[in-house]
C-alpha positions as CSV (number, residue, x, y, z in Angstrom):
1,X,137.8,105.9,104.1
2,X,141.2,105.2,102.5
3,X,142.6,107.5,100.3
4,X,142.7,105.8,97.4
5,X,138.8,105.0,97.5
6,X,138.1,108.5,98.5
7,X,140.2,110.1,95.2
8,X,138.2,107.4,92.9
9,X,135.3,109.1,94.6
10,X,136.5,112.7,94.0
11,X,136.7,111.2,90.3
12,X,134.1,109.9,89.9
13,X,132.4,113.4,91.2
14,X,134.3,115.4,88.9
15,X,133.1,113.3,86.1
16,X,129.7,113.5,86.8
17,X,129.6,117.5,87.1
18,X,131.2,117.5,83.9
19,X,128.8,115.5,82.6
20,X,125.5,117.4,84.0
21,X,126.9,120.9,84.4
22,X,127.5,123.7,87.0
23,X,123.7,124.2,88.1
24,X,123.5,120.2,89.2
25,X,127.1,120.1,90.7
26,X,125.7,120.7,94.5
27,X,123.6,117.8,94.4
28,X,126.6,115.5,94.0
29,X,127.3,116.7,97.6
30,X,124.8,114.3,98.6
31,X,127.4,111.4,98.1
32,X,128.6,112.5,101.2
33,X,126.5,112.7,103.8
34,X,125.9,112.9,107.6
35,X,123.2,111.3,109.2
36,X,122.1,111.8,113.1
37,X,119.8,109.0,114.6
38,X,116.6,110.1,115.2
39,X,112.9,108.4,117.1
40,X,111.3,105.4,114.9
41,X,108.3,106.1,112.4
42,X,106.4,104.0,115.6
43,X,107.7,105.5,118.3
44,X,107.1,109.0,117.0
45,X,103.4,107.8,116.4
46,X,103.0,106.2,120.2
47,X,104.2,109.4,121.5
48,X,101.4,111.6,118.6
49,X,98.7,108.8,119.7
50,X,98.2,108.4,115.6
51,X,97.2,105.7,113.7
52,X,99.6,105.6,111.2
53,X,103.8,106.1,111.7
54,X,105.2,108.6,109.4
55,X,108.1,108.4,106.8
56,X,110.6,107.7,109.0
57,X,113.2,107.8,106.5
58,X,115.7,110.0,104.6
59,X,115.7,110.4,100.9
60,X,119.3,110.6,98.9
61,X,118.2,111.8,95.2
62,X,120.0,108.6,94.0
63,X,118.6,105.2,92.7
64,X,120.1,102.2,92.4
65,X,119.2,100.2,88.6
66,X,118.4,96.5,88.9
67,X,121.5,94.2,89.7
68,X,123.7,97.2,90.4
69,X,125.5,97.6,93.0
70,X,125.7,100.7,95.7
71,X,128.9,101.6,97.9
72,X,128.7,103.2,101.3
73,X,131.7,103.6,103.6
74,X,130.3,104.3,107.5
75,X,132.3,106.3,109.3
76,X,130.8,106.3,113.0
77,X,130.7,110.1,114.6
78,X,129.0,109.6,117.6
79,X,127.7,106.2,118.8
80,X,127.6,102.7,118.3
81,X,124.6,102.4,116.0
82,X,124.2,102.3,112.1
83,X,121.4,103.2,109.9
84,X,119.7,100.8,107.3
85,X,119.8,101.3,103.3
86,X,116.2,101.1,101.7
87,X,115.9,100.4,98.1
88,X,112.3,101.2,96.7
89,X,109.7,103.6,97.7
90,X,106.9,101.9,99.3
91,X,104.1,101.8,97.7
92,X,105.7,103.1,94.7
93,X,105.3,99.4,92.3
94,X,103.2,96.6,92.8
95,X,106.5,94.4,92.2
96,X,108.5,95.9,94.9
97,X,105.4,97.2,97.7
98,X,107.5,97.7,100.1
99,X,111.4,98.7,99.9
100,X,114.1,96.4,100.8
101,X,116.2,96.8,104.0
102,X,120.0,96.5,104.4
103,X,121.4,96.8,107.6
104,X,124.7,99.0,107.2
105,X,128.2,97.8,109.4
106,X,131.0,100.3,110.1
107,X,133.4,100.5,107.4
108,X,132.7,99.7,103.9
109,X,129.2,97.8,102.3
110,X,128.5,96.9,98.9
111,X,124.9,96.6,98.1
112,X,123.3,94.3,95.0
113,X,119.6,94.6,94.7
114,X,117.4,92.6,92.1
115,X,114.6,95.0,91.5
116,X,117.0,97.8,92.2
117,X,115.1,101.7,93.2
118,X,115.2,104.9,94.8
119,X,118.0,105.2,97.5
120,X,116.8,105.9,101.0
121,X,118.4,106.3,104.8
122,X,116.8,105.0,107.8
123,X,118.5,105.6,111.1
124,X,116.2,105.2,113.4
125,X,115.8,103.7,117.0
126,X,112.9,102.7,119.8
127,X,115.6,103.8,122.2
128,X,116.9,107.4,123.3
129,X,119.1,108.6,119.4
130,X,122.5,109.4,120.4
131,X,124.2,107.9,117.6
132,X,125.6,109.7,114.1
133,X,127.5,108.4,110.7
134,X,129.1,110.2,108.1
135,X,127.9,108.0,105.0
136,X,129.9,107.9,102.0
137,X,128.1,106.6,98.6
138,X,129.4,105.3,95.3
139,X,128.9,102.3,92.9
140,X,126.3,102.2,90.8
141,X,124.1,105.1,91.6
142,X,122.7,107.4,89.3
143,X,121.4,110.7,90.3
144,X,117.7,111.2,89.7
145,X,116.2,114.1,89.0
146,X,115.7,115.8,92.5
147,X,113.7,119.2,93.7
148,X,115.0,120.3,97.0
149,X,113.1,123.8,98.5
150,X,115.0,126.6,99.0
151,X,117.7,124.8,97.0
152,X,116.6,124.1,93.7
153,X,115.1,126.1,90.7
154,X,112.6,125.8,88.0
155,X,115.4,126.1,85.7
156,X,117.9,123.5,88.0
157,X,114.8,120.9,87.6
158,X,113.9,121.2,83.7
159,X,118.0,120.6,83.2
160,X,117.8,117.7,85.7
161,X,114.7,115.8,84.0
162,X,116.6,116.4,80.7
163,X,119.7,115.1,81.7
164,X,118.7,112.6,84.3
165,X,117.0,110.5,81.3
166,X,118.1,107.0,82.4
167,X,116.4,106.5,85.7
168,X,112.5,105.9,85.7
169,X,111.5,108.4,89.0
170,X,111.7,111.4,90.5
171,X,111.8,113.0,94.0
172,X,110.6,116.5,95.4
173,X,111.1,116.9,98.9
174,X,110.2,120.0,101.0
175,X,110.5,120.7,104.6
176,X,107.4,118.5,105.6
177,X,106.9,116.4,102.4
178,X,108.6,113.5,99.9
179,X,107.0,113.7,96.8
180,X,107.7,110.8,94.3
181,X,106.2,110.6,90.5
182,X,107.6,108.8,87.4
183,X,109.9,110.9,85.3
184,X,107.3,110.6,82.4
185,X,104.7,112.4,84.6
186,X,107.0,115.2,86.0
187,X,107.6,116.0,82.2
188,X,103.9,116.4,81.6
189,X,104.1,118.6,84.7
190,X,107.5,120.1,84.3
191,X,106.0,123.7,83.7
192,X,104.3,123.9,86.8
193,X,106.0,126.0,90.1
194,X,107.7,123.4,91.6
195,X,108.3,125.4,94.8
196,X,104.8,126.3,94.7
197,X,103.8,122.8,94.6
198,X,106.1,121.5,97.5
199,X,105.6,124.5,99.8
200,X,101.8,124.4,99.7
201,X,102.3,120.4,100.7
202,X,104.4,121.5,103.3
203,X,101.9,123.8,104.3
204,X,99.1,121.2,104.1
205,X,100.9,119.6,106.5
206,X,101.4,122.0,108.9
207,X,97.6,123.0,109.3
208,X,96.9,119.4,110.1
209,X,99.5,119.9,112.6
210,X,97.7,122.8,113.7
211,X,94.3,121.3,114.2
212,X,96.6,118.4,116.1
213,X,98.0,120.8,118.5
214,X,101.4,120.3,117.4
215,X,103.6,123.5,116.9
216,X,107.7,123.4,115.9
217,X,108.5,122.1,119.4
218,X,105.9,118.9,119.3
219,X,105.5,117.8,114.8
220,X,106.5,114.8,113.8
221,X,110.2,114.5,113.7
222,X,109.3,113.0,110.4
223,X,108.2,114.0,106.8
224,X,105.5,112.4,105.0
225,X,105.6,110.3,101.4
226,X,103.4,111.4,99.1
227,X,103.7,109.1,96.0
228,X,102.6,108.1,92.0
229,X,101.7,104.3,92.4
230,X,101.2,101.6,89.6
231,X,99.0,99.7,92.0
232,X,95.6,100.3,89.4
233,X,92.7,99.1,91.8
234,X,92.9,102.3,94.5
235,X,92.5,105.3,93.6
236,X,94.3,107.2,96.5
237,X,95.5,105.5,100.2
238,X,97.6,105.7,102.8
239,X,99.4,103.7,105.3
240,X,102.3,102.9,107.9
241,X,105.0,104.9,106.6
242,X,103.3,106.6,102.9
243,X,100.4,108.0,101.3
244,X,99.8,106.7,97.7
245,X,98.1,107.9,94.3
246,X,97.3,106.4,91.3
247,X,98.9,107.2,88.6
248,X,95.9,108.7,86.7
249,X,95.7,111.5,89.6
250,X,99.4,112.2,89.4
251,X,98.4,116.0,89.1
252,X,97.6,116.2,92.7
253,X,101.2,115.8,93.3
254,X,102.4,118.0,91.1
255,X,100.7,120.4,90.2
256,X,99.4,123.8,92.4
257,X,95.2,123.4,91.6
258,X,95.7,119.4,92.6
259,X,97.4,120.6,96.0
260,X,94.8,122.5,96.7
261,X,92.5,119.5,96.0
262,X,90.7,117.7,98.8
263,X,92.3,114.0,97.9
264,X,95.8,114.8,99.4
265,X,94.1,116.7,102.1
266,X,92.3,113.5,103.0
267,X,95.1,111.0,102.9
268,X,97.7,113.2,104.6
269,X,94.4,113.5,107.4
270,X,94.9,109.4,108.0
271,X,98.2,110.2,109.2
272,X,97.2,112.5,111.8
273,X,94.6,110.6,112.7
274,X,94.6,109.6,116.5
275,X,93.3,106.0,117.7
276,X,91.6,107.0,120.6
277,X,88.9,109.7,118.3
278,X,88.4,106.9,115.6
279,X,86.2,103.9,116.9
280,X,85.6,101.6,114.1
281,X,82.7,103.3,111.8
282,X,84.5,106.9,112.0
283,X,88.0,105.7,110.0
284,X,87.1,107.6,106.7
285,X,85.2,110.3,108.8
286,X,87.7,111.5,111.6
287,X,90.0,112.3,108.9
288,X,88.3,114.8,107.5
289,X,88.4,117.3,110.4
290,X,91.8,117.8,109.4
291,X,90.7,118.2,105.5
292,X,88.2,120.8,106.8
293,X,90.8,122.6,108.6
294,X,93.3,122.6,105.3
295,X,89.9,124.1,103.2
296,X,88.8,127.1,105.8
297,X,92.3,127.9,106.2
298,X,93.3,128.2,102.3
299,X,90.2,130.1,102.2
300,X,88.1,127.9,100.3
301,X,84.2,128.6,101.3
302,X,81.7,127.7,101.3
303,X,82.9,124.3,102.7
304,X,82.5,121.0,101.3
305,X,79.6,120.2,103.6
306,X,77.6,123.0,102.7
307,X,78.4,122.8,99.0
308,X,77.5,118.7,98.7
309,X,74.3,119.2,100.8
310,X,75.3,117.5,103.8
311,X,73.2,119.8,106.2
312,X,69.5,119.0,105.1
313,X,70.7,115.2,105.3
314,X,72.1,116.1,108.9
315,X,68.1,117.7,109.6
316,X,66.5,114.4,108.1
317,X,68.6,112.4,110.5
318,X,68.3,114.5,113.8
319,X,64.9,114.4,113.0
320,X,64.9,110.7,112.8
321,X,62.7,109.3,116.2
322,X,64.8,108.0,119.3
323,X,64.4,104.5,118.4
324,X,66.1,105.1,114.6
325,X,68.4,107.9,115.3
326,X,71.7,105.9,115.7
327,X,74.7,107.5,114.9
328,X,77.0,104.6,114.0
329,X,74.2,102.9,111.9
330,X,73.2,103.4,108.3
331,X,71.1,105.9,108.5
332,X,73.9,108.8,109.2
333,X,76.1,108.8,106.4
334,X,80.3,109.3,106.4
335,X,78.9,113.2,105.9
336,X,76.4,113.3,107.9
337,X,78.9,111.6,110.6
338,X,81.3,114.2,109.8
339,X,79.0,117.0,110.5
340,X,78.8,116.1,113.7
341,X,82.4,116.4,114.2
342,X,82.2,119.9,112.3
343,X,79.2,121.6,114.3
344,X,82.2,120.9,117.3
345,X,83.9,123.0,115.4
346,X,81.4,125.4,114.3
347,X,81.0,125.7,118.4
348,X,84.1,126.2,119.7
349,X,86.7,126.7,117.3
350,X,90.7,125.3,116.1
351,X,91.3,125.0,120.3
352,X,88.8,122.4,120.9
353,X,90.4,119.8,118.8
354,X,93.8,121.2,119.9
355,X,92.9,120.8,123.0
356,X,91.3,117.2,122.3
357,X,94.7,115.5,120.6
358,X,96.7,117.6,123.3
359,X,94.8,115.5,126.2
360,X,95.1,112.4,124.0
361,X,98.8,113.0,124.0
362,X,99.2,113.4,127.7
363,X,96.7,110.4,129.2
364,X,97.4,108.2,126.4
365,X,94.2,106.4,126.8
366,X,93.8,102.4,126.4
367,X,90.8,101.9,124.5
368,X,89.6,99.0,122.6
369,X,86.3,98.9,122.0
370,X,83.9,101.6,120.2
371,X,82.1,101.7,123.4
372,X,85.1,103.0,125.6
373,X,86.0,105.2,122.4
374,X,82.7,107.1,122.4
375,X,82.6,107.3,125.9
376,X,86.2,108.8,126.0
377,X,85.2,111.5,123.5
378,X,82.1,112.2,125.1
379,X,83.9,113.2,128.2
380,X,86.5,114.4,127.1
381,X,84.6,117.1,124.7
382,X,82.8,118.3,127.7
383,X,85.9,118.1,129.3
384,X,87.4,120.9,127.0
385,X,84.7,122.7,125.8
386,X,83.8,123.6,129.4
387,X,80.1,122.5,128.8
388,X,77.8,119.4,129.2
389,X,77.7,118.1,125.7
390,X,75.5,115.1,126.9
391,X,72.5,116.7,125.2
392,X,74.2,116.9,122.1
393,X,75.2,113.6,121.8
394,X,72.4,112.5,123.0
395,X,70.7,113.7,119.9
396,X,73.1,112.7,118.0
397,X,72.1,109.2,118.3
398,X,75.1,107.6,120.4
399,X,74.3,104.5,122.2
400,X,76.1,104.2,125.3
401,X,75.2,102.9,128.7
402,X,72.7,105.5,130.4
403,X,75.8,105.4,133.1
404,X,78.3,107.2,130.6
405,X,75.8,109.8,130.4
406,X,75.3,110.5,134.2
407,X,79.2,110.5,134.0
408,X,79.3,113.7,132.0
409,X,76.5,115.1,134.1
410,X,78.6,114.8,137.1
411,X,81.6,116.9,135.4
412,X,79.2,119.9,137.0
413,X,79.7,121.9,133.3
414,X,77.0,124.5,132.6
415,X,75.4,123.7,129.1
416,X,76.0,125.0,125.9
417,X,74.1,128.7,125.6
418,X,72.9,127.3,122.4
419,X,72.1,124.2,120.8
420,X,74.9,123.2,118.6
421,X,73.3,120.6,116.6
422,X,71.7,123.4,115.0
423,X,75.0,125.0,113.8
424,X,75.4,125.0,110.3
425,X,77.8,127.2,107.7
């Protein structure tokens, strides 16, 4: 950056400090960011064998108004690749469902966007990461209310909500989460404990990571986006790079009681699902093994399976004649299907699922059909548990070729000491 440009940006920073007060002066250091390249979301999803890539971008705490110009100076520190700027938040607005991406180059960059939006940095590669840059931001960017765990106090948050009143959105950022909502909703819940909300969101992700057999050395390098949406026909949902929540349920993003509810656990569970363990009838089933893990770790008892009266339906299903008992059929609802996975947890604990996830990551099985995935799960479950679970799956109506049951028998494992299909909580 030339001296004149640096001087102008310093003057801009000083002016902003005068406008917003000393409490927020440290936020302005985000105008000058050193960013390191990381694996792409797709690469991390492949490593972890997860269906949905996590949020492989970095929030800046700034917003670009419609038709405004963002100035970015790029100084290459190592390597040769440069990041891209994203303008807009995934699924925040129907009229801009995905952010617009702008490739940066070394030196000065001017970015103008017709719709504007929150500004993010995506600095990813499908190769081995090895590049880093310093980014200097200027132009028409505006600061947004920006809560950063460990850096922003509740008083700071209230002041930012009051001062930054010309932007539509806010951000709260933890170690594992990026929360985006409208400023209007943030004002409605301004008296909540933001530190506790973000800390709890981080904890929920860590719990789901733990059930996935991930630790500090193997967790996803990316955060997870949880955003309010103005899409009216979806309650909550998840897909590549984000989870999103109807504006009527934004309390799940901004309140302690909300983040302690099933909905966000479920959507974050979708971000942890592994394809090898999710055949076509299980998209809304295996997601909830993570929700159940959060529920019990937070000490919420009895389980939702118990409270929702699922066990009597399980008993009814398991009592069906062999010809009618089809696990994937319409006589087994989503919660009954989930109960089978819960029985495996009741029998073998967290270690069972942690080891299955690890084995899937290690083996990276190429499974294209439901039959392939069912066979793999039956064999892997028996191997991990150290028990012949053929009888368990037969009682649950797993309709696979008889040769699969023979394969399970050929593992030469002992039968369970007691019948896992009888387990309830």
